[in-house]
N, C-alpha and C positions, 0 to 999 in steps of 0.2 A: 395195286402194285405189289409184287412179291418182295419180301425183305431180302436184303443182300445176304448171300451165302456166306456162312462163317468160314473163315480160312482155316486151313488143315495143319499146316506145318508149324513148328515151334517158332520159327523166324517170323512168318506171316502172322501168327497170332500175337507175338510180342509186339511187332511193329503196328499192327491194327490196334491193340490195346493201348499202346503209347499215345497214338494219335487221337483215339477216343478220349483218353484220360486228359490229354492236353486240351481238348475241345469241351471238357466238362460233361461228356457223355458217359457218365459213371456206370450205367448198366451195362453198356457194351464193353467198357474197359474191364469191368470185373469178369464178365463171361470169358473174354479173350484172355485175360490173365489167368484165370483158373484153367482154361483149356491148355494154355501154354505150359502151365505147371504139370498137367497130365502128360503132355507130349514130352516134356524135358525128363520126367521120371522114367520114361521108357529108355532113356540113355544111361540109367543107373541112379541110385539114390544120392550119389556124391558127385554128380556131374555138375560143371559150373553153370549150366543152363538152368539147373534147379535153383541154384543160389540166385540167379537173375530174376527167375519168375517169383521167388519168395520176396526179393527186394521190391519188385514191382507191385505185388499184392500188399506188402507192408506199407508202401507209400500210399496205395489206394485206400487201405483201411485207416490209416492215420488221418488222411484228408477227410474221410467220411466220419471221423470221430469215434471209430471203433478201436480204441487203444488196445484192448486185450488181444484182438485178432492181429493187429499190427505187431504187437510185441512177440506173439508166437512166430510170425513169419520172419521178423527180424532176428530172432534167436536161431531159427532153423537156417536162415541164410548164413549167419555166422558159422554154425556147425559144419555145414556143407563146404563153405570156403576153406575153413581149417582143414578139413578132411582131404579136399582135392588140390589145395595149393600149399599147405603147410602153415604153421602158426605165425610166421613172421613175413609172409608175403604182403606187399602193399595193399592188395585188395582186402585182405583179412583184417589188417590194421585199420583200414577205412571202415570196415564193417564194425569193428569193435568201437571205434569212435562214434559212429552213428548210433549204436546201441546205447553207449554211454549217455549222449545227448538225449536220447529217447527216455532213459530212465530218469535223468535229472529233471527233465521237463514235467515228469509225473511224480516228482518227489520221492523216487525209489533210491534213496542214497545208498542202501546196503548193496544193491546190485551194481550201481554205478561205481562205487568204490572198488569193488573186486575187479571190474574191467578196467578201471582207471590205472590200478596197480600194474596191469599187464601192459598198458601203453607206456607207463613211465619206465618199466623194466626194459621194454622194446627201445625206447629212446635212449636210455642209458647204454645199452649194448651198441646201438648205432654209433653213439659218440666215442665209445671206447675202441670200437673197430676203426673208426676213422682216425683216431689218434695213433693207432698202431701202424695203419697204412702210411700216414704222414711220416712216422718215425722211419719206416722202411724207405720211402722215398728220399729222406734225409741221408740215410746210409748209402744209398745208391749214388746220390749226388756227391757225397764225400769220396766215394771210390772212384767215380769218373773224373773228378777234379784232380786226383792223384795219378791217374793214368790216362794221359792225353791221347794215346792211341786209340781210345774208345769214344772219342768226341763225337762221331757220327751216331753212336748209340745213345750218348747223353742227349743229343738233340731230339732224337726220337722218344726218349723217356720224358723230356720236357713236354712234347706234344701230347703224349698219353696222359701225363699228370693234368695238363690244362683241360683235355677233353673230359677226364674223370671229374674234375672240379665243376664243370658245368652241369654234368649229370647229378652229382651230389647236391648241388645248389638247388635244383628242382626238387629232389627228394627231401631235402631239409625244409623247404618251403611247404611242401605238402604236409610234412610231419609237425612243423610248427603251426600250421593252420588247424590241423587236427587237435593238437594239444591246447591251442588257444580256445577251440570250441567247447572245451570242457572246463 
């Protein structure tokens, strides 16, 4: 019987690699993840698909006990995500947290501390920004309470504030879980 033909597209390679990895078929997983990285690089060195391929290879090498290779791919994932998404994007922050946990698990405190400082700085900025937003909501509430002709707008403002609070709660939970992990 002929072996199954290797998928060709980045998406197919990634999906096949993930399925193989989940089934502990490590040889096929590695081949697919490596091929997916080559396909992703065709979109440019800082494409988010490159970051995802690096994340998959890092997970593979970590499970296989090949920490130096896993570390290189985790670091590359972070560099690519920073370049394509910006330093404060949630996926970048997650990549930083993942790398901090990786370093701590391998007793590399110096590298972990440097990245932990970035996480703490990010969380401080998020809290300060939220305090500023809350102050602005308070100012608007005071204005609308003094000017009853705008009561329909005040109702809309309250709806926006409630919706924003729900989104923030999810973001805060993710950030708390990330910080708790380190």
